[in-house]
C-alpha positions as CSV (number, residue, x, y, z in Angstrom):
1,M,3.3,-23.2,-20.4
2,D,0.6,-20.8,-19.1
3,E,-1.1,-21.8,-15.9
4,T,-4.9,-21.6,-15.8
5,P,-6.4,-20.2,-12.6
6,P,-8.0,-22.9,-10.5
7,F,-11.6,-22.3,-11.5
8,R,-14.1,-24.6,-9.7
9,I,-17.8,-25.1,-10.3
10,E,-18.6,-24.0,-6.8
11,D,-16.6,-20.8,-7.3
12,M,-18.9,-19.7,-10.1
13,I,-22.3,-20.6,-8.5
14,E,-23.4,-17.3,-7.1
15,T,-26.9,-15.9,-6.7
16,H,-25.9,-12.3,-7.4
17,P,-24.4,-11.5,-10.8
18,G,-22.3,-8.7,-9.4
19,L,-20.6,-11.0,-6.9
20,A,-20.0,-13.5,-9.6
21,L,-18.3,-10.7,-11.7
22,L,-16.0,-9.8,-8.8
23,R,-15.4,-13.5,-8.0
24,L,-14.2,-14.0,-11.6
25,A,-11.7,-11.1,-11.1
26,A,-10.5,-12.7,-7.9
27,L,-10.0,-16.0,-9.5
28,I,-7.9,-14.5,-12.2
29,A,-5.5,-13.4,-9.4
30,E,-5.2,-17.0,-8.2
31,G,-3.1,-17.9,-11.2
32,S,0.7,-17.8,-11.1
33,P,2.1,-14.3,-10.8
34,Q,3.9,-14.7,-14.2
35,D,0.8,-15.8,-16.1
36,A,-2.2,-14.4,-14.3
37,R,-4.1,-12.2,-16.7
38,A,-7.6,-11.9,-18.1
39,D,-8.0,-12.7,-21.8
40,E,-10.1,-10.6,-24.1
41,D,-13.1,-12.9,-24.0
42,T,-13.1,-12.7,-20.2
43,L,-12.8,-9.0,-20.2
44,D,-15.6,-8.7,-22.7
45,L,-17.8,-10.8,-20.5
46,M,-17.0,-8.8,-17.4
47,F,-17.6,-5.5,-19.3
48,E,-21.0,-6.8,-20.6
49,Q,-22.0,-7.7,-17.1
50,M,-21.0,-4.3,-15.8
51,E,-22.9,-2.6,-18.6
52,V,-26.2,-4.4,-17.9
53,G,-26.0,-3.3,-14.2
54,A,-24.7,-6.4,-12.5
55,L,-23.1,-4.2,-9.8
56,D,-26.1,-1.8,-9.4
57,A,-27.4,-1.6,-5.9
58,L,-24.9,-4.2,-4.6
59,D,-23.9,-3.6,-1.1
60,P,-20.2,-2.8,-1.0
61,V,-19.9,-4.8,2.2
62,R,-20.8,-7.9,0.2
63,M,-18.3,-6.9,-2.5
64,W,-15.4,-6.9,-0.1
65,A,-15.1,-10.6,0.4
66,E,-14.3,-11.0,-3.3
67,L,-11.9,-8.1,-3.4
68,E,-10.2,-9.4,-0.3
69,R,-9.9,-12.8,-2.0
70,G,-8.2,-11.3,-5.0
71,L,-5.9,-9.1,-2.9
72,M,-4.7,-12.1,-0.9
73,A,-4.2,-14.2,-4.0
74,P,-0.7,-14.9,-5.5
75,A,-1.3,-12.2,-8.2
76,P,-3.4,-9.4,-6.7
77,A,-2.2,-7.0,-9.4
78,A,-4.0,-9.2,-12.0
79,M,-7.3,-8.6,-10.3
80,V,-6.9,-4.9,-10.1
81,K,-5.8,-4.7,-13.7
82,A,-8.7,-6.8,-14.9
83,L,-11.2,-4.7,-13.0
84,R,-9.8,-1.6,-14.5
85,E,-9.7,-2.9,-18.0
86,C,-13.4,-3.9,-17.9
87,G,-14.5,-0.7,-16.2
88,V,-15.4,-2.2,-12.9
89,L,-12.6,-0.6,-10.8
90,E,-14.1,2.8,-11.5
91,I,-17.3,1.7,-9.9
92,V,-16.0,-0.2,-6.9
93,L,-12.8,1.7,-6.1
94,P,-12.9,5.1,-8.0
95,E,-10.3,6.5,-5.7
96,V,-7.8,3.9,-7.0
97,S,-9.0,3.8,-10.6
98,S,-8.3,7.6,-11.0
99,L,-4.6,7.1,-10.1
100,F,-3.9,5.3,-13.4
101,G,-2.3,7.7,-15.8
102,V,-1.1,10.1,-13.1
103,P,2.7,10.6,-13.1
104,H,4.7,10.4,-9.9
105,I,8.3,11.3,-9.2
106,T,11.0,8.8,-8.5
107,D,14.5,9.2,-6.9
108,T,15.9,9.4,-10.4
109,A,15.1,11.6,-13.3
110,D,12.4,9.2,-14.5
111,E,8.7,9.2,-13.6
112,I,6.3,6.3,-13.0
113,D,2.6,6.0,-13.5
114,L,0.9,5.8,-10.1
115,G,-1.3,2.9,-11.3
116,V,1.8,1.0,-12.4
117,L,3.4,1.6,-9.0
118,I,0.4,0.2,-7.2
119,L,0.4,-2.9,-9.4
120,N,4.1,-3.4,-8.9
121,S,3.9,-2.9,-5.2
122,L,1.0,-5.4,-4.8
123,T,3.1,-7.9,-6.7
124,E,6.0,-7.4,-4.3
125,A,3.6,-7.7,-1.4
126,A,2.3,-11.0,-2.6
127,R,5.9,-12.2,-3.2
128,R,6.6,-11.4,0.5
129,N,3.4,-13.0,1.7
130,A,2.2,-9.7,3.2
131,P,-1.0,-9.7,5.3
132,L,-4.2,-8.1,4.0
133,E,-3.7,-4.8,5.8
134,V,-0.3,-4.3,4.1
135,R,-1.8,-5.0,0.7
136,F,-4.7,-2.7,1.4
137,A,-2.4,0.1,2.4
138,L,-0.5,-0.2,-0.8
139,L,-3.7,-0.1,-2.8
140,V,-5.1,3.1,-1.3
141,M,-2.3,5.1,0.3
142,H,-1.8,7.3,-2.9
143,A,-5.5,8.1,-3.1
144,G,-4.9,11.8,-2.5
145,K,-2.7,12.2,-5.6
146,S,-5.3,11.7,-8.4
147,D,-6.3,15.3,-8.6
148,S,-3.0,17.0,-7.9
149,P,-2.8,20.4,-9.8
150,R,-1.5,19.6,-13.2
151,E,1.1,22.5,-13.0
152,H,2.7,20.8,-10.0
153,L,3.0,17.3,-11.5
154,P,4.8,15.0,-11.0
155,V,4.9,16.5,-7.5
156,H,1.8,16.0,-5.3
157,Y,1.5,18.9,-2.9
158,R,-0.9,18.4,0.0
159,H,-1.9,14.9,-1.1
160,M,-2.2,13.8,2.5
161,E,-5.0,16.2,3.2
162,R,-6.9,14.9,0.2
163,G,-6.1,11.3,0.8
164,L,-7.2,11.2,4.5
165,P,-11.0,11.5,3.8
166,R,-10.8,9.2,0.8
167,I,-9.2,6.4,2.8
168,H,-11.8,6.9,5.6
169,A,-14.5,6.7,2.9
170,I,-13.1,3.5,1.4
171,C,-12.9,1.9,4.9
172,D,-16.4,3.0,5.8
173,R,-17.8,1.8,2.4
174,F,-16.6,-1.7,2.8
175,A,-16.8,-1.8,6.6
176,L,-13.1,-2.8,6.9
177,P,-11.5,-3.8,10.1
178,E,-9.6,-1.2,12.1
179,V,-6.3,-2.8,11.4
180,C,-6.7,-2.0,7.7
181,R,-7.7,1.6,8.4
182,D,-5.0,2.2,10.9
183,L,-2.2,1.0,8.7
184,A,-3.4,2.7,5.6
185,L,-3.6,6.1,7.4
186,L,-0.2,5.5,8.9
187,A,1.3,4.7,5.5
188,L,-0.4,7.8,4.0
189,Q,1.4,10.0,6.6
190,E,4.7,8.2,7.0
191,C,5.7,6.1,4.0
192,E,7.2,8.9,2.0
193,R,9.0,10.1,5.1
194,V,10.6,6.7,5.5
195,G,12.2,7.3,2.1
196,R,13.7,10.6,3.4
197,V,15.3,9.2,6.5
198,S,18.9,10.4,6.9
199,P,21.7,9.0,9.1
200,I,22.9,12.6,9.9
201,R,19.6,13.7,11.4
202,A,19.1,11.5,14.4
203,G,16.6,13.8,16.1
204,P,14.0,13.4,13.4
205,V,14.7,9.7,13.2
206,A,14.0,9.3,16.9
207,A,10.8,11.3,16.5
208,M,9.7,9.1,13.6
209,L,10.3,6.0,15.6
210,E,8.1,7.4,18.4
211,R,5.4,8.6,15.9
212,T,5.1,5.3,14.0
213,G,4.8,3.1,17.1
214,A,8.3,1.5,17.0
215,F,8.3,1.4,20.8
216,R,4.6,1.1,21.8
217,D,3.3,-1.1,18.8
218,P,6.1,-3.0,17.2
219,D,3.7,-5.0,15.1
220,L,2.2,-1.9,13.5
221,F,5.7,-0.5,13.0
222,A,6.8,-3.7,11.3
223,K,3.9,-3.6,8.9
224,L,4.6,0.0,8.0
225,L,8.1,-0.9,7.1
226,L,6.8,-3.8,5.0
227,V,4.5,-1.3,3.2
228,S,7.5,1.0,2.6
229,T,9.6,-1.9,1.3
230,C,7.0,-3.1,-1.1
231,D,6.4,0.5,-2.3
232,Y,10.2,0.9,-2.7
233,F,10.5,-2.2,-4.9
234,G,7.4,-1.1,-6.8
235,Y,9.5,1.4,-8.7
236,G,11.1,-1.6,-10.5
237,D,14.7,-0.4,-10.5
238,K,16.0,-1.4,-7.1
239,G,18.6,-4.0,-6.3
240,G,19.0,-6.2,-3.2
241,D,16.2,-7.5,-1.1
242,T,15.8,-4.7,1.6
243,H,14.9,-1.0,1.6
244,P,18.1,0.9,2.7
245,K,16.1,3.4,4.6
246,V,14.1,0.7,6.4
247,D,17.5,-0.8,7.4
248,L,18.4,2.5,8.9
249,L,15.2,2.7,10.9
250,L,15.7,-0.8,12.2
251,A,19.3,0.0,13.2
252,A,18.0,3.2,15.0
253,R,15.4,1.2,16.9
254,T,18.1,-1.3,18.0
255,A,20.2,1.6,19.2
256,C,17.3,3.0,21.2
257,A,16.6,-0.4,22.9
258,A,19.8,0.2,24.9
259,V,18.5,3.5,26.4
260,D,17.4,3.2,30.0
261,G,14.3,5.4,30.1
262,E,13.6,4.9,33.8
263,G,13.1,8.2,35.5
264,L,13.2,10.2,32.2
265,D,10.3,12.4,31.1
266,G,9.2,12.5,27.4
267,D,11.6,15.2,26.3
268,D,14.6,13.7,28.1
269,L,13.8,10.3,26.7
270,A,13.5,11.6,23.2
271,T,16.9,13.3,23.6
272,A,18.5,10.2,25.0
273,R,17.2,8.1,22.1
274,A,18.4,10.7,19.6
275,Q,21.9,10.6,21.2
276,A,21.9,6.8,21.0
277,I,21.0,6.9,17.3
278,A,23.7,9.5,16.7
279,V,26.3,7.3,18.2
280,A,25.1,4.3,16.2
281,F,25.1,6.4,13.0
282,R,28.4,8.1,14.0
283,S,26.7,11.5,13.5
284,E,27.3,14.6,15.6
285,R,24.1,16.1,14.2
286,W,21.7,14.4,16.6
287,A,19.5,17.4,17.2
288,E,16.8,18.4,14.8
289,A,18.4,21.0,12.5
């Protein structure tokens, strides 16, 4: 039996029609992940409200509370999908709306629609009870891929350069906390590199651990790995419950924990960590090559 989202009278009493519109989308996400979806009548109502200007001149900072509510609900993908289907996503998050219909390569011969990847990864994040900053990173980290040259698709050359100002713009628009900005920018730079981690290249693995805060900010590092894991399972054809490349990074960090860095400068410490990883991975190719 379909479960109805827990609508309450107090949820729908809202002085601004634009906030009521976003509240409705957020409430859709509070249904069960299997059944949460907007019916045609609801989408028509949302579209009509958008058409008459319910969102006009509404401060984005006020919008964020409703978007956050939906992102943190059990079915965040249902909110994003409903907002897109009624035309609202293009208004409040055009950087995300434009990703739907854009192809993206996978590690097989198949391709995936970037919008579908975002929806799937958000579903995985909710399943894993991920915090807001992880869900936000999954929502925006592909922002630089919407206008990749058609002749290069499904490859997205230089998307990081295009994505950087867009993520900053989103964070500024909604006045988001620094933790959301920091993780989204780190995911933009590093998430795809996580997928390329190799056990025979210990030098680059050691450099990645340093770059991503594995030693100085373990909490940020753990959240990056969670983003990577949710993105990995967003492709929909993965077995198991962990990302194999994330497992490699965790094993590499464990190997580095045994390194005594006292008295070592930066270069020597990096070399010692690379050697420790090479031993753990049983690789002779510990130097970057």
